[in-house]
N, C-alpha and C positions, 0 to 999 in steps of 0.2 A: 159665079164663083167668088168667094170671099178671099181677099188677099191675106196671106199670113203676116205680112208686114209691108211697110212703105219704104222704099229706098230713096232717101232724100238727097238728090244729086244737084240741087240748085246751088250755084256758086255765089259767094257773098258779094262779088263785084258785079255791077251792072255794065260798066264800060270804063275804059281808060281815057284820060284827057291829058295828053302829054305825060309828064312824070307823075301825075296824080290819077287816082282811081275813084270812081263814084260807087259807093256801096249802098246796098239796101238799108243797112242800119242807119247811115247818115241821112239817106233820103226819108226814111220813116220818121227820124227825129225831127227833120225840118218840116215835114207835113204835120206832125203833132203840134209843133209850136205855131205854125201858120193857122191851122184850124182852131187851136186854143185861143189865139189872139182874136180871131174873128168872132168866136163864141163869146169871149169876155167883152168885146166891143158891143155886141148886141145886148148883153146884159147891162152894161154900163149905160148905154143909150136909153134902154127901157126904164132904168131907175133914175135917169137924169143925173148920172155921176160924171164929173169932169173927165173928159177923155185923156188929158195930159197925165192924170193919175195912172191910167192904164199903161202908157208908154213906160213910165218909171217902174211900175210894178213888174213888167216883163223883163226889164233890165235887171232888176234885183233878183228875180226868180232864175233867170238863165245863169247868172254868175253863181248864185247860191247852189243851184243844182249841180253844176260841174264841180265846184270846189268841195261841196259837201259829199257828193258821191265818191269823189276821188279819195278824200281823207277818210271816209268811212271804210273804203276798201283797204287803205293803208293800215289803219289802226285796228279794225275789227278782224281782218283776214290775213294781212301780210306783214305785220310789224317786225317779225323776226328777220325778214328779208330787207325791208325798207330801212330799218334802223342801221343796217350795215351798208346801205346803198341809198343815201339820202337824195342824191341827184336824180334817182329814178322816180321820185315822188311827183315831180312836175311833168313827167312824160306820159300824159294822159293817152296819147296816141298809141302807146304800147298795150293799152287795155287795162281793165281793172277799175270798175265802178260798182259801188254798193248802194242799192236803193234805200236802205235804212239811213245811210249817211246823207243821201240826197234829201230825204224827208226832213232830217234834222236841220240841214242847211237852209231849206225853204222856210221852216218855222222861225229860225233865227232871223232870216232876211225879212220876213213879214213883221216881226217885232220891231225891227229898225224902220221898215217902211211905214208902219202904222204910226210911229212916233214922229217921223220926219215929214211924211207926205200926207196921208189920209186923215190923220188925227182921229181915226176911228178905232174901235176895238180890233185887236188882231184877229179875233174870231169872226168878226164881220167880213174881213178880207178872206180868211181861210174858207168860210162857208161858200164863197163864190169861186175862189181859185181852184178848189179841189175838183170841181166839175170838169174843166178841161184837163186837169192832171190825171183823172181816171182814164180819159181818152188817150192821153199821152202814154200812160202805162201800157195800154193795149198795143200801141204802135211799137214801143220799145221791146216788148216781149216778142213781137213778130220779127223785129230786127234780130233778136237773139236766135230765133228759128233760122233765119237766113244765114246766120254766122255759124250754125252747127254747134251751139254752145248752150250751157245750162239745161241739159236734158236729164232724163230720169233713169231709174234703174231698169234692168232688163225685164221684159215682160213678154208674154205670149198672146196678149190682146191683139185683135185683128187690126187695130189702128196704130200698132207699134211702128216706130220709125227707126231706120238704120241711118245714123249720121256719120259724116266723114270725120275721122279722128285726127288726121294729119292735114288740116286745112292749109297751113302755110306751104307745105311741100306740094300739095295738090294744086294750089294757085300758081306755083312756080313751074308747073308742068308735070309733076309726078303723078303716079297712079294713086287713086284714093284708097284709103284703108277704112273700111266701114266698121262701126260699132255693132254690137249685138242688138237685136230689136229692143228698143227702149221706149219708155213713156215719153211722149212729146210734151213735157211739162211746160214748155214755152207756150204751147197752144192752150193748155189747161189754164194757165195764169192769164193769158191774153183774153180768153173768153170770160173769165171771172171779172176782169177789169171792165170789159165791154158791158157786161150785165150791170155792174155797179154804176157805170156811167149812165146807163138808161134809167136806173132807179133814182139817182140824185138829180138828174135832169128833170124827171117827173116831179120830184119833190120841190124843186126850185120854181118850175113854171106852173104847176097845177095845184100846189098846196100852199099853205102859209108858212112852210118850213123855214124859208129865208128870214122870216121875222122872228124866229125863235133862235136867237144867236147861239151858235155852237152845235146845233142839231145836225145840219148837213155834214159838217166837219166830223162829228162823232160817227155818223153812219159810214162816211168814207174811211175812217181809220179802221173800223171793225171789218168792213167789206174787203179792204185791201190786205190788211195784215192777218186776219183770220184765214183768208184764202191762202196767203203765202205760208202760214203756219201749217196748214193741212197738206198742201201740195208738197212741202218739203219732205214729207214722209216717203214719197216715191221719187224724190230728186237726188241725183248724185251730189255728194258733198263737194264743196268748192275748194276746200283746203284739206291737207292730210291730217291736221290736228283734230278734225271733226270726227274721225273714224270711230273712236271709242266713246263718243259723247252720246248720252241718252237722247238729248235734243241737240240738234246742230246749232251753229251760230245764228243762222237765219231765223230759226224758231225762237231762240232765246231773245233775240233783238225784237221779234214781233210781239212778244207778250206785253211789254209796256205800252206799245201803241194800241193794242186791243183794249187794255184796261183804261187807257186814256179816252178811247172812243166811248166806252161804257159810261165813264164819268161825265163827258160832255153831253151825252144824250140825256142822262138823268138830271143834269143841272140845267138843261135848256129851259128857258122860262116858258111857263104856260101862258097862253093868250086868253084874254077875256072874251069868250064867245058872245057875250051880250053886246059887245061893241063891234062885232064883225058884221 
């Protein structure tokens, strides 16, 4: 018998530790950074790159991701509110992060890192950094699944999910109120990013793509933001102002990244096969 839908009753919290709680989202975020660091360490050792560069790189990336994602949410999605409540901007723990802002933050951080630390082209760093970033994107979307957030429109597909709409009240002991069966767009995106991770891993380890500066980064941009653009068609809008837009904010912000990806792929230097 095929289920008509899946009732998603997993709670966001794993357990309480005194006044604090450990959530799947935070756990997945930590796993993403741990695995990402180990993967980058393996790449740096293989290419005989100084490991102190890696420690500084992750410090830059972590700070840039949080600040960029937060400011992206503030300016792209919620400026009407935050302009009247400036003190709320720093309260990241209240929720509100935007992946496009995080991406911009990372790019800016890599520009600074490349000038001050590696002395290499920013694209050289990005070609390597985007590999663990794709894996991190997978874990983050799985965290969104655990949080019952960022899901899609109503659907009658057999893999539709019913998510809890009143998560805060539910976590406080109230009865859950479930959404209509909806597209589990978190899973759609997570699988897209996992597939992208496999592709660019293969490109790095099994081809000469890492020697064609900007190529892996370009593939990452297209794979990430074209997936995001397409999945947004079945995803619920994040803010009310998107209701009457032909393309929502997530799609509009994805277009420049896709175009940039095409540019970097086209401009990636060709290698002289006679010397290989």
